[in-house]
C-alpha positions, 0 to 999 in steps of 0.5 A, a space after each residue: 081102781 088100784 090094787 090097794 083099793 081092790 084088795 080093800 074091797 074084797 077083804 072088806 066084804 063077806 063072801 058066801 060059800 057056794 053050796 050048789 057046786 060042791 065039786 068046785 069049792 068057791 064063794 061069791 059076793 053078790 053085787 046087790 050085797 056089796 057096799 056100792 054098785 059102782 065100786 063093784 063094777 070097778 072091782 070087776 074091771 080091775 080083775 078083767 084088766 089086771 088078772 091072769 088068764 086060765 081056762 075053765 071048761 070051754 072058756 077062759 077067764 081072768 083071775 086076780 090073786 090076793 093072798 091065798 085067794 083068786 077072784 074072777 067073774 063069769 064074763 057078762 058085761 060089767 054092768 050085767 055082772 052080778 057075782 064076783 067069785 073067790 076060791 083058794 088058789 090051790 083049787 084054780 085049774 092051771 095054777 096061779 102065779 105067785 104073789 110076787 109076779 
């Protein structure tokens, strides 16, 4: 997956607001609600291969920025990943690189 395809994938899907973690505002896309499971896997690979690393509690995750949002997964094997998360860049611990970087 290339950057333009990833951007199209995340902008073409509706993300659901996560109500269970009000102190960590974010939303998510569930694999089974994506238009294509293989495309979801490709997006997961894209984030992990191209994202910037930031710690979250005791783990480090790869985040990928598109506009005002950063996207990440929780680290399960790609075929087992069921969520892609999204949060406004202002809420990402450790900051987010500028779009130009």
